[in-house]
C-alpha positions as CSV (number, residue, x, y, z in Angstrom):
1,Q,-9.4,16.4,12.0
2,N,-10.9,13.4,13.8
3,A,-14.3,15.1,13.6
4,D,-14.0,14.3,9.8
5,S,-13.8,10.6,10.5
6,G,-16.1,8.6,8.2
7,K,-16.0,11.2,5.5
8,T,-14.9,10.8,1.9
9,F,-12.5,13.3,0.4
10,T,-12.0,13.8,-3.3
11,S,-9.4,15.4,-5.5
12,K,-9.3,16.3,-9.2
13,T,-6.4,18.7,-8.9
14,D,-2.8,17.4,-9.3
15,G,-0.5,17.6,-6.4
16,V,-3.1,17.7,-3.5
17,V,-1.8,16.3,-0.2
18,F,-4.3,15.1,2.3
19,T,-2.8,15.1,5.8
20,L,-4.3,12.7,8.3
21,P,-4.9,14.0,11.9
22,A,-3.0,12.7,14.9
23,I,-4.2,9.1,15.3
24,T,-6.9,8.0,17.8
25,K,-8.6,4.7,17.8
26,G,-11.6,3.9,15.7
27,R,-11.2,6.5,12.9
28,I,-11.6,6.0,9.2
29,F,-11.0,8.2,6.2
30,T,-11.5,7.6,2.4
31,F,-9.7,9.5,-0.3
32,V,-10.8,9.3,-4.0
33,N,-9.0,10.5,-7.1
34,T,-11.7,12.0,-9.3
35,A,-9.4,13.4,-12.1
36,T,-9.1,12.2,-15.6
37,D,-6.9,9.1,-16.0
38,G,-3.2,9.9,-15.8
39,T,-3.5,13.5,-14.7
40,N,-3.5,13.6,-10.9
41,A,-1.2,12.4,-8.2
42,L,-3.2,12.0,-4.9
43,T,-1.1,11.9,-1.7
44,V,-2.1,10.8,1.8
45,S,0.3,11.9,4.5
46,P,0.2,10.8,8.2
47,N,0.8,13.1,11.1
48,A,4.6,13.3,11.7
49,N,4.3,11.0,14.8
50,D,2.3,8.3,13.0
51,G,2.9,5.6,10.4
52,I,1.0,3.8,7.7
53,L,0.7,0.0,7.3
54,Y,0.2,-0.9,3.7
55,A,0.9,-4.1,1.8
56,N,2.3,-5.8,4.9
57,S,4.9,-3.0,5.4
58,L,4.9,-0.3,8.1
59,T,6.4,3.1,7.3
60,D,6.8,5.9,9.8
61,N,5.9,9.4,8.7
62,K,5.9,8.4,5.0
63,D,3.2,9.2,2.4
64,I,1.0,6.9,0.3
65,I,0.7,8.1,-3.3
66,N,-1.7,7.3,-6.1
67,T,1.0,7.9,-8.8
68,K,0.0,10.3,-11.6
69,S,1.1,8.1,-14.5
70,T,-1.0,5.2,-13.3
71,S,-3.9,7.1,-11.8
72,K,-7.4,6.3,-12.9
73,V,-10.6,8.1,-12.2
74,G,-12.2,6.4,-9.1
75,D,-8.9,5.2,-7.6
76,Y,-9.3,5.3,-3.8
77,I,-7.7,4.4,-0.5
78,V,-9.3,3.9,2.9
79,C,-7.2,4.5,6.0
80,A,-8.4,3.3,9.4
81,S,-6.9,3.6,12.9
82,M,-8.3,0.2,14.0
83,N,-6.9,-0.6,17.4
84,S,-3.7,1.3,17.1
85,T,-2.6,4.7,18.2
86,D,0.8,4.4,16.4
87,F,-0.2,3.8,12.8
88,W,-3.0,3.9,10.2
89,T,-3.9,0.7,8.4
90,I,-4.9,0.7,4.7
91,V,-8.1,-1.4,4.8
92,D,-9.2,-1.0,1.2
93,V,-7.6,0.3,-2.0
94,Q,-8.3,0.5,-5.7
95,G,-5.6,1.5,-8.1
96,V,-1.9,1.8,-7.9
97,F,-0.6,3.4,-4.7
98,A,3.1,3.6,-3.8
99,K,4.8,4.2,-0.5
100,E,7.1,7.3,-0.2
101,A,10.7,6.2,-0.3
């Protein structure tokens, strides 16, 4: 929910999917993988009407995934709505994150 903007969410359980709320301007969310190296895929999913801009590429209604095989404890991703109501922008990242095909 947008009321959770500014919060950090963590996961040490494999397969957790965090779903971002419908986008409004000025929101920011941080997601951190706290599991042992190589044991946890962490997925961030936009609302069905929104996209994610990552690595100079915009995807619509596609997830960003901290892949299990490359995951390290402390990997994180920060998603912000900046000035857009159409897509989230990845403003900071540590670790290997892949876009859903």
